C-alpha positions as CSV (number, residue, x, y, z in Angstrom):
1,X,187.1,123.9,82.7
2,X,186.4,126.4,78.7
3,X,187.9,129.5,79.0
4,X,185.2,131.6,79.2
5,X,183.9,130.0,82.1
6,X,186.7,130.7,84.1
7,X,187.0,133.6,86.9
8,X,189.6,135.9,86.3
9,X,191.3,137.4,89.8
10,X,193.9,140.5,88.6
11,X,194.9,144.0,90.1
12,X,193.9,146.8,88.6
13,X,193.8,150.9,89.1
14,X,190.9,152.3,90.0
15,X,191.2,154.6,87.3
16,X,191.0,151.0,84.7
17,X,188.0,149.8,86.7
18,X,186.1,153.3,85.8
19,X,187.1,153.5,82.1
20,X,185.1,150.2,81.3
21,X,182.4,151.6,79.1
22,X,180.0,148.6,80.3
23,X,180.1,149.5,83.9
24,X,176.7,148.6,85.6
25,X,174.8,149.0,88.6
26,X,172.4,145.9,87.6
27,X,168.8,146.4,89.3
28,X,169.2,144.1,92.0
29,X,171.7,145.4,93.8
30,X,170.5,147.6,96.7
31,X,170.2,151.5,96.9
32,X,173.4,154.0,97.1
33,X,173.5,154.3,100.9
34,X,177.1,156.1,101.4
35,X,176.6,159.1,103.9
36,X,179.1,161.8,104.0
37,X,181.1,160.9,106.7
38,X,181.7,157.8,104.4
39,X,182.6,160.7,101.1
40,X,185.3,163.2,104.2
41,X,186.8,159.4,105.2
42,X,187.6,158.2,102.2
43,X,189.1,161.8,100.9
44,X,190.9,162.0,103.8
45,X,192.5,158.4,103.8
46,X,193.2,158.8,100.4
47,X,195.0,162.2,100.8
48,X,197.2,160.7,104.1
49,X,197.9,157.1,101.7
50,X,199.1,160.0,98.9
51,X,203.0,159.7,99.8
52,X,203.0,156.0,99.5
53,X,204.2,154.6,95.2
54,X,200.6,153.1,95.6
55,X,197.8,152.2,98.1
56,X,195.2,149.0,98.5
57,X,191.9,149.5,98.6
58,X,190.2,146.8,98.7
59,X,188.0,143.7,96.8
60,X,185.8,144.5,93.3
61,X,183.6,141.6,92.4
62,X,182.2,142.2,88.5
63,X,180.1,139.5,86.2
64,X,180.4,140.0,82.8
65,X,176.7,139.8,82.0
66,X,175.4,139.8,78.3
67,X,176.0,143.6,77.1
68,X,177.9,145.1,80.7
69,X,180.1,144.7,83.2
70,X,178.1,144.6,86.6
71,X,178.7,145.4,90.0
72,X,178.4,142.4,92.5
73,X,180.6,144.5,95.5
74,X,181.9,148.2,95.3
75,X,179.4,149.7,94.0
76,X,179.5,152.5,97.0
77,X,183.0,153.4,96.3
78,X,182.6,153.7,92.6
79,X,179.9,155.8,93.0
80,X,181.7,157.9,95.6
81,X,184.6,158.2,92.8
82,X,182.4,158.9,89.9
83,X,180.8,161.3,92.2
84,X,183.8,163.1,92.5
85,X,185.5,163.5,89.1
86,X,182.0,165.0,88.6
87,X,182.4,167.5,91.1
88,X,185.9,168.2,89.9
89,X,184.8,169.3,86.4
90,X,187.5,166.4,85.2
91,X,187.2,165.3,81.4
92,X,185.6,161.7,82.0
93,X,186.5,160.8,78.6
94,X,188.9,158.7,79.6
95,X,186.8,157.7,82.3
96,X,183.2,156.4,80.4
97,X,182.4,153.8,83.2
98,X,182.2,156.7,85.7
99,X,180.2,158.6,83.8
100,X,178.0,156.0,83.1
101,X,177.5,154.7,86.8
102,X,176.4,158.3,87.3
103,X,173.7,158.3,84.4
104,X,171.7,154.9,85.5
105,X,168.7,155.1,86.6
106,X,168.2,155.2,90.4
107,X,166.3,155.6,93.8
108,X,164.5,158.2,95.3
109,X,166.4,157.1,98.5
110,X,170.0,156.9,96.5
111,X,169.4,160.1,94.3
112,X,169.3,161.9,97.1
113,X,172.6,160.1,98.8
114,X,174.5,161.2,95.8
115,X,173.2,164.9,96.1
116,X,174.5,165.4,99.5
117,X,177.6,163.5,98.6
118,X,177.9,165.8,95.6
119,X,177.6,168.6,98.2
120,X,180.1,166.8,100.2
121,X,182.3,166.8,97.9
122,X,183.0,170.7,96.4
123,X,182.9,170.9,100.1
124,X,185.8,169.0,100.6
125,X,187.8,170.4,97.2
126,X,186.7,174.0,98.4
127,X,188.3,173.2,101.9
128,X,191.4,172.3,100.0
129,X,192.0,174.0,96.8
130,X,191.9,172.7,93.4
131,X,195.4,171.9,93.2
132,X,195.2,169.9,96.1
133,X,192.2,168.0,95.4
134,X,193.1,168.0,91.8
135,X,196.8,165.7,92.9
136,X,194.4,163.7,95.5
137,X,192.1,162.7,92.6
138,X,194.8,162.0,90.2
139,X,196.7,159.5,93.3
140,X,193.3,158.0,93.7
141,X,192.7,156.7,90.3
142,X,196.5,156.0,88.8
143,X,198.0,155.3,92.6
144,X,195.0,153.1,94.2
145,X,194.6,149.8,93.0
146,X,192.0,147.1,93.8
147,X,191.7,143.1,93.5
148,X,189.5,142.7,90.7
149,X,187.5,139.6,90.6
150,X,185.2,139.1,87.3
151,X,183.0,136.1,87.3
152,X,181.4,134.8,83.8
153,X,178.2,135.3,82.9
154,X,176.4,132.2,84.0
155,X,178.2,132.0,87.1
156,X,176.2,135.0,88.9
157,X,175.3,132.6,92.0
158,X,178.9,132.2,92.5
159,X,179.7,136.0,92.3
160,X,176.7,136.0,95.5
161,X,178.3,133.7,97.3
162,X,181.9,135.1,97.0
163,X,179.9,138.5,98.1
164,X,177.9,137.2,101.1
165,X,181.7,135.6,102.5
166,X,184.0,138.9,101.5
167,X,181.5,140.9,103.8
168,X,181.2,138.4,106.8
169,X,184.4,138.9,107.5
170,X,185.0,141.0,110.4
171,X,181.6,143.0,109.8
172,X,178.7,142.4,112.2
173,X,175.6,141.7,109.2
174,X,171.6,141.9,110.9
175,X,170.5,138.2,110.4
176,X,168.5,139.3,107.3
177,X,171.0,141.1,105.9
178,X,172.5,136.9,105.7
179,X,169.0,135.8,104.7
180,X,169.1,138.2,102.0
181,X,172.8,137.0,100.1
182,X,171.5,133.3,100.9
183,X,168.4,133.2,98.8
184,X,170.1,135.0,96.3
185,X,173.3,132.4,96.1
186,X,169.7,129.6,95.7
187,X,168.5,131.9,92.8
188,X,169.6,129.3,90.3
189,X,168.6,131.2,86.7
190,X,167.9,134.9,87.3
191,X,166.1,137.3,85.5
192,X,167.8,140.3,86.5
193,X,164.4,142.3,86.0
194,X,162.9,140.1,88.0
195,X,165.7,139.9,90.7
196,X,165.3,143.8,90.5
197,X,162.2,144.1,91.8
198,X,162.6,141.7,94.3
199,X,165.5,143.5,96.1
200,X,163.6,147.2,95.7
201,X,161.0,145.8,97.7
202,X,163.3,144.4,100.2
203,X,165.4,147.6,100.7
204,X,162.0,149.7,101.0
205,X,161.0,147.0,104.0
206,X,164.7,147.6,105.4
207,X,164.1,151.6,105.7
208,X,160.1,151.4,105.7
209,X,158.9,153.5,108.9
210,X,156.1,152.0,109.6
211,X,157.2,148.3,110.1
212,X,161.6,148.3,109.2
213,X,162.5,145.2,107.8
214,X,164.8,143.7,111.0
215,X,161.0,144.8,113.1
216,X,159.5,142.5,110.9
217,X,161.4,139.5,111.7
218,X,162.3,140.4,115.5
219,X,159.1,141.5,116.8
220,X,156.8,138.8,114.6
221,X,157.6,136.8,111.6
222,X,160.6,134.7,114.3
223,X,158.2,134.7,117.3
224,X,155.2,133.1,115.2
225,X,156.6,130.9,113.7
226,X,158.7,129.8,116.7
227,X,155.5,130.0,119.1
228,X,153.7,127.9,116.6
229,X,155.8,125.0,116.8
230,X,156.1,125.4,120.9
231,X,158.9,127.2,121.1
232,X,159.8,130.3,123.0
233,X,162.8,131.4,121.0
234,X,164.4,132.4,123.9
235,X,167.9,133.2,124.5
236,X,170.1,133.5,127.6
237,X,172.8,135.5,127.7
238,X,174.0,136.3,131.4
239,X,171.5,133.8,133.2
240,X,169.1,136.3,131.8
241,X,166.7,135.9,128.6
242,X,166.1,137.2,126.0
243,X,163.5,137.1,122.8
244,X,165.0,138.2,120.1
245,X,165.7,137.5,116.5
246,X,169.7,136.2,115.8
247,X,172.1,134.2,113.8
248,X,171.2,131.7,115.6
249,X,167.7,131.4,114.3
250,X,168.4,132.3,110.7
251,X,168.2,128.5,109.8
252,X,164.4,129.0,110.2
253,X,163.9,130.8,107.4
254,X,166.4,128.8,105.3
255,X,164.3,126.2,103.6
256,X,164.1,124.2,100.4
257,X,164.3,124.2,96.6
258,X,161.6,123.6,94.8
259,X,163.5,121.7,92.5
260,X,163.4,118.9,95.5
261,X,161.1,115.8,94.3
262,X,159.5,115.4,97.6
263,X,155.4,114.8,97.0
264,X,154.8,117.7,100.1
265,X,156.0,120.1,97.7
266,X,154.3,119.6,94.3
267,X,151.6,121.8,96.0
268,X,153.9,124.3,95.7
269,X,155.6,124.0,92.6
270,X,152.1,124.0,91.3
271,X,151.1,127.2,92.5
272,X,154.3,129.0,91.8
273,X,154.4,127.9,88.2
274,X,150.5,129.1,88.3
275,X,151.8,132.6,89.0
276,X,154.9,132.6,86.7
277,X,152.1,132.1,83.9
278,X,149.5,134.9,85.1
279,X,151.1,137.6,86.7
280,X,147.6,138.4,88.2
281,X,146.9,135.5,90.1
282,X,147.7,136.6,93.7
283,X,149.8,133.4,95.3
284,X,148.2,132.5,98.5
285,X,151.1,132.8,100.5
286,X,150.9,131.9,104.1
287,X,152.6,133.1,106.7
288,X,153.8,129.7,108.1
289,X,153.9,127.6,105.1
290,X,157.5,126.3,104.2
291,X,160.0,128.4,103.7
292,X,160.8,127.7,99.8
293,X,164.0,128.9,98.6
294,X,165.1,132.0,96.2
295,X,162.8,133.8,94.6
296,X,160.4,132.7,96.5
297,X,161.5,134.0,99.1
298,X,161.5,137.2,98.8
299,X,157.7,136.8,97.8
300,X,157.0,136.0,101.1
301,X,158.6,138.0,102.9
302,X,156.9,141.6,100.7
303,X,153.4,139.4,101.2
304,X,154.0,139.0,105.4
305,X,155.7,142.8,105.7
306,X,152.0,144.0,104.2
307,X,149.7,141.7,105.8
308,X,151.5,142.3,109.2
309,X,151.4,146.1,108.6
310,X,148.0,146.3,108.0
311,X,147.3,144.4,111.2
312,X,149.9,146.7,113.6
313,X,147.4,148.3,115.7
314,X,149.9,151.6,116.6
315,X,150.6,152.4,113.2
316,X,151.5,156.5,113.3
317,X,153.8,158.0,116.0
318,X,152.7,161.4,115.9
319,X,148.6,160.8,115.8
320,X,145.8,158.6,116.9
321,X,144.8,158.6,112.9
322,X,144.9,155.0,111.5
323,X,146.7,154.7,108.0
324,X,144.4,154.6,104.7
325,X,145.7,150.9,104.6
326,X,145.4,150.1,108.3
327,X,142.6,147.3,109.9
328,X,139.8,149.9,111.2
329,X,139.2,148.9,114.7
330,X,136.8,151.1,114.8
331,X,134.2,149.4,112.7
332,X,133.8,146.5,115.4
333,X,132.3,148.6,117.8
334,X,134.6,148.1,120.1
335,X,134.9,149.5,123.8
336,X,136.7,153.2,123.9
337,X,138.6,151.9,126.9
338,X,139.8,148.8,125.0
339,X,140.8,150.6,122.2
340,X,142.8,153.4,124.3
341,X,144.5,150.4,125.4
342,X,145.7,148.7,122.7
343,X,146.3,152.2,120.9
344,X,148.5,153.5,124.4
345,X,152.1,154.1,123.9
346,X,152.7,153.1,127.6
347,X,155.7,150.7,127.7
348,X,154.3,148.3,129.9
349,X,151.9,147.0,127.4
350,X,154.3,146.5,124.3
351,X,154.3,143.4,124.9
352,X,151.0,142.4,125.8
353,X,150.1,144.7,122.3
354,X,152.7,142.9,120.2
355,X,150.8,139.0,121.6
356,X,147.6,140.9,120.5
357,X,149.2,141.3,117.0
358,X,150.9,139.0,116.4
359,X,147.9,136.0,117.1
360,X,145.4,138.4,115.2
361,X,147.6,138.8,111.7
362,X,147.5,134.3,112.3
363,X,144.2,134.5,112.8
364,X,143.2,136.4,109.7
365,X,146.1,135.5,107.6
366,X,144.4,131.5,108.0
367,X,140.4,132.4,108.2
368,X,140.5,135.9,105.9
369,X,139.0,139.5,107.9
370,X,136.1,138.4,107.0
371,X,135.6,135.7,109.8
372,X,136.8,138.9,112.3
373,X,134.2,140.4,114.7
374,X,133.7,141.8,118.0
375,X,133.8,138.6,119.7
376,X,136.9,137.3,118.2
377,X,139.0,140.8,118.8
378,X,137.6,140.7,122.7
379,X,138.7,136.7,122.9
380,X,142.2,137.5,121.2
381,X,142.8,141.0,123.3
382,X,141.3,139.0,126.6
383,X,143.9,136.7,126.1
384,X,147.3,139.6,125.4
385,X,146.7,141.5,128.3
386,X,145.3,138.8,130.9
387,X,148.7,139.0,132.0
388,X,148.8,142.5,133.5
389,X,146.6,141.2,135.6
390,X,148.9,138.6,137.2
391,X,151.9,139.9,137.1
392,X,153.0,143.8,138.0
393,X,155.9,143.5,135.4
394,X,156.2,141.5,132.3
395,X,159.7,140.2,130.9
396,X,160.9,138.6,127.3
397,X,160.6,135.3,129.4
398,X,157.3,136.1,130.9
399,X,155.6,136.3,127.3
400,X,157.3,133.6,125.4
401,X,156.4,131.7,128.0
402,X,152.9,132.7,128.1
403,X,152.8,132.6,124.7
404,X,153.8,128.3,124.3
405,X,151.4,127.8,127.0
406,X,154.2,126.6,130.1
407,X,153.5,129.2,132.8
408,X,152.8,132.6,133.9
409,X,152.8,133.5,137.8
410,X,151.3,130.3,139.6
411,X,149.5,129.2,136.9
412,X,151.2,126.3,135.1
413,X,150.6,123.8,131.3
414,X,148.8,126.5,129.5
415,X,147.3,126.5,126.7
416,X,148.9,127.3,123.1
417,X,146.4,129.3,121.6
418,X,149.3,129.3,118.4
419,X,148.8,125.8,117.9
420,X,145.5,126.0,118.8
421,X,145.0,128.2,115.7
422,X,146.4,126.4,113.7
423,X,144.9,123.3,114.5
424,X,141.8,125.1,114.4
425,X,139.9,124.0,110.5
426,X,137.3,126.7,110.8
427,X,136.9,129.9,113.0
428,X,134.1,128.0,114.9
429,X,136.7,125.3,116.2
430,X,139.2,127.9,117.4
431,X,136.5,130.1,119.9
432,X,135.1,126.4,121.2
433,X,138.3,124.9,121.7
434,X,139.8,128.0,123.4
435,X,140.0,127.3,127.1
436,X,139.0,130.3,129.0
437,X,140.6,128.7,131.9
438,X,143.9,129.8,130.4
439,X,142.7,133.5,131.6
440,X,140.4,132.3,134.8
441,X,137.2,132.9,132.5
442,X,138.5,137.4,132.7
443,X,136.7,139.8,131.2
444,X,137.5,142.8,130.0
445,X,136.0,144.5,132.8
446,X,139.2,142.8,134.9
447,X,141.4,144.5,133.0
448,X,139.9,147.4,132.7
449,X,139.4,147.2,137.1
450,X,143.2,146.3,137.2
451,X,144.3,149.2,135.3
452,X,142.3,151.6,137.2
453,X,143.7,151.0,140.0
454,X,147.0,151.6,138.7
455,X,146.5,155.4,138.1
């Protein structure tokens, strides 16, 4: 292997790392998220360790990019220590890397955390006393060592893989965290700017107030893909069934590389190529399309997040006004009682509303919003809320079995309307083949009557 392709392993002090002039946070990194609690833990941990000759505080993964030394793993600690240097008003000429980290452009979220943590460092310095704080900082920089793994510039994908394996040890990661790492590794020749936009969009979705990324997978994408395949998605724990997106289902969102020469992939290769050539072109991403690994996956998630947010019925916690970007149910002339039930915050409606939203968003995804009218909304509503008529309580197993047409109460062999939707070539075919016997030809008035009897 050529020398410049070799991975370097060496022990360094934090001072040596922060002295690297080209030390840089690449655009693909997630935001700076350490909180004041993390700062206090670090400070008192180092204060206690100061009695030792040296102290090892973990591993850093660096990537030798063209003009910079990029931090793949370790940015939270390094930015935090750079803030400690700044709070101590230390002479930072010997720590050019730390200075460069604080001079980079960051998201609003990162800047807010940095501000709060800088103020926390100031409080800790004041409470400990300047002299003792100086001793702690000196020990941190000169006696605290890290294992530094430096990847050559043409081996970034391996750096992502190493990051994934390091962060999986002894630490619980959400299933979507595993998917992020997997698809970053699948990007064979990443362009930093492109990755940066993908990761920024992903991280915004993680903390989105209306539809956090965890909920996107758990309540929607996981369910609609499973249900459309006729599978419930249920997980049994201690004889109870739960409807959750867990690590066991992560493979649902690991797909195929476009480098494979399968005939069915030719369409996607051409579509993605046209997107690369025309940035204004809207790539026709479908919610149930095959998952394409790498950068295409991040585009799929961003598109899905936007579509599902648009179709959510209850979008605000504080009032009844719809978001400007939400589907305007009022313009379809729906009965106020139907709208009231759809937007109700009562927990007994949550699973029915989820059935309604999942089928509606897939209907719009397939046929377009222009095909939505009052009759289709009422049809989906009756189907989604029919279980309220048959049962006094609805559980995860009830919802999942009904969604795939298995059974509800004493009725079995019902219709899987999710599969019907994917088999329908037109909206008319979907309506015609929708078996109203599924819900015993019940009407909206029957649902209203059932709800009136519960008051």
